[in-house]
C-alpha positions, 0 to 999 in steps of 0.5 A: 440492598438489591442482590447483585445479578448473577452471570447465570441470569438468563436476562443478561445477554452474553457476548457472542464470540466473533470467531468461527467454530473452526478457528482458534480464539485469541489469547484473553486480553490483559486488564492492564491498559497501556496508555498510547502516545498521541501524534502531538504528545510528546511534541517530537511526535509531531515532527516524526509524523511529518517526516513519515508523511513526507517519506510516504509522499516520496514512496508514492512518487516512486510507484506512481512514476512507473506508468508515465516512464514505461513507454519511454523506457520500452522505446529507449531500450527496444524492449518487449512488454515482458522484459519491461515488466521486470521493473515491477518484479525486481523491487519485490526481491528487495522488498522480500529481503526487507521483510526478512531482515527488518527486525534485525536492522531495527535492533542494530540501528533503531528507527534512526538507523532505518531513517538513514539507511533506507533513504540512502539505498534509494539515493544510490538507486536513483543516482545509478539510474540517472546516469542512463545505464544499460537496462540490466543495470536498471533492473538490478538497482531497482531491487535496492530501491525495493529494499528501501521501500520495504524497510520504510513501509514496515517501520513507519506503519508499525510506528504509527500503529503504536499511537492513539487514533491509529485508523485515522493516522493510517488513512492520512498516511496512505493519502500521502502515498496517493498524493505522491503517486498523483504528482509524479506522473504529471512531473515525469510526463511534463519533463519528457513531452514538454521539456524534451528530456530523457526519461532518466532525468526524472531521477534528479527530482527523486534524488532531491526529494529523498535527500530532504527525506533523509535529513528530516527523518534522521533529525526526527528519529535521532534519539530512537537508537538501536539500544532504545529499540531493544529496551522497548521490545525486549520483553515482547520477543517470545510472546510476539512469535506466539502471536504471529503463529496464532494470527496465522491460524485465523481465517480472517488473516488469510482472507485479508492477505489474499484480498490485499494481494489482489487489490495492490496488484490491481492498483499497480497494474492499472497505474503502471500500464494505463499510459501504454494502453492509452497511447497504443490502443486509444491512440492518445497523444503522449502528454494526454496519455500521461495525464490519465495516470495522474487522473487515476492516482488523483481519483484514488487519493480523493476516494480514499479521503472522501469515501473514508467518511461514508464507509463507517456509516454504511459498514465496511463489508457492505461499502466495499462490496458496493465500491467494487461493483461500481468499479466493475461497471466503470471498468466495463465501460472503459473496455467497451467504449473506445473513446479516449475521453470516456476512458480517461474519465472512467479510469479516474472513477475506478481509482476513486472507488478502489481507493478505500479498499486497502484501509477498509480491509485493515479496519475489518481485520481490526474489528474481527481479530483480538487487539493483541493480534492486530500487528502480527496479522496486519503486518503479514497481510500487508507483506503478502499485498506487497507481493501483488504489486510485483507479481501481477503487473509482471504477469500483465506485461507478460500477457500483453507481450503475447496477446497485446496491451489491449488485454489489460482491461479484461485482466483488470475486470477479472481481478476486480471480480476476484476481489469481490469474491474474496471480500464476500468471504469476509465474516460479518462484523458483530453488531456491537462492533460496527461503531467501534 
């Protein structure tokens, strides 16, 4: 019998660690492999996934509607750009609250409690806005909608993270968000410009959609009580805190977090201010200008789905760099060619190329970090990214108030250049993980 090879045999290549010399390596993974549930097994997961996808369509409708509604909110209340921008900043306060208390609410009511409570917050917010209250009331109540979106974002991303084929399911989930963000500007613009309805009437649509969401989510997660959640997670509490601390010591976690902050801020700034830009700077008609927001979100959704198949073949690090460079060129075209049609096409293509950036950043993190740190690291990065959705669009509005809304394009161009610089700081993925 031939002797067994020794680990000291120089002919046997040893796997190189993927961590830099200054980083603290993650804990050694256990040899016990936990079998993950599938999206269709047990069968109730099919209905739960459908309820979550519908919730993210509604999530996207909420965020996508801002761009279409802002010009009319501004005119209705006679606001400056800075004051109008508070509609972006207010939900962030609620989002922060949700990040701090999400786990406690899970322990009290489980996922069933989240499925009831979070949409209920949105219904309250939409009902108040539908009464056409004074603007300070609109800004204040949007914080409640932010609590709802923060709870849903954390809960449903985390639940899908427990399933098999997480990357594919997350891609579909964020595609649903893009779908919602695509259709809401179309609906809102049509109601206002063709139906001659007040901007606040759009909230009646949102009330109906959220009512369906709360019914479907409650039924699908009815057995996911607080007691069940505490039982499922009781043994992982102290270990999870240690994983979070360890994840925050990894350079990849911070690069991913800053990248998502800049990316989400760029995405929401474009989607939120593009209609105002097209009306005021490109002198477009209200309906046609509103359609540019639909074009942007549609491009983002299509890019997220189609380029998602190309990205793994090129490799995420190279592919994302190419996508950002293409976006820079298109954004420069948008800025320097003052034609409405050129601008409308360019903004749709910008959306197409930046669409894959969010899921690609998440996938890079999963390849560069040990599996046991994925939830903690990606959860932290996504929370920081949520801050970008509030702070950067507010900053764009404040600058537009001082210098004019035409500053949107150079600001976005600078943000895309910063995105490229941050991305190039991302470590290379080891060859043996490229096909993982």
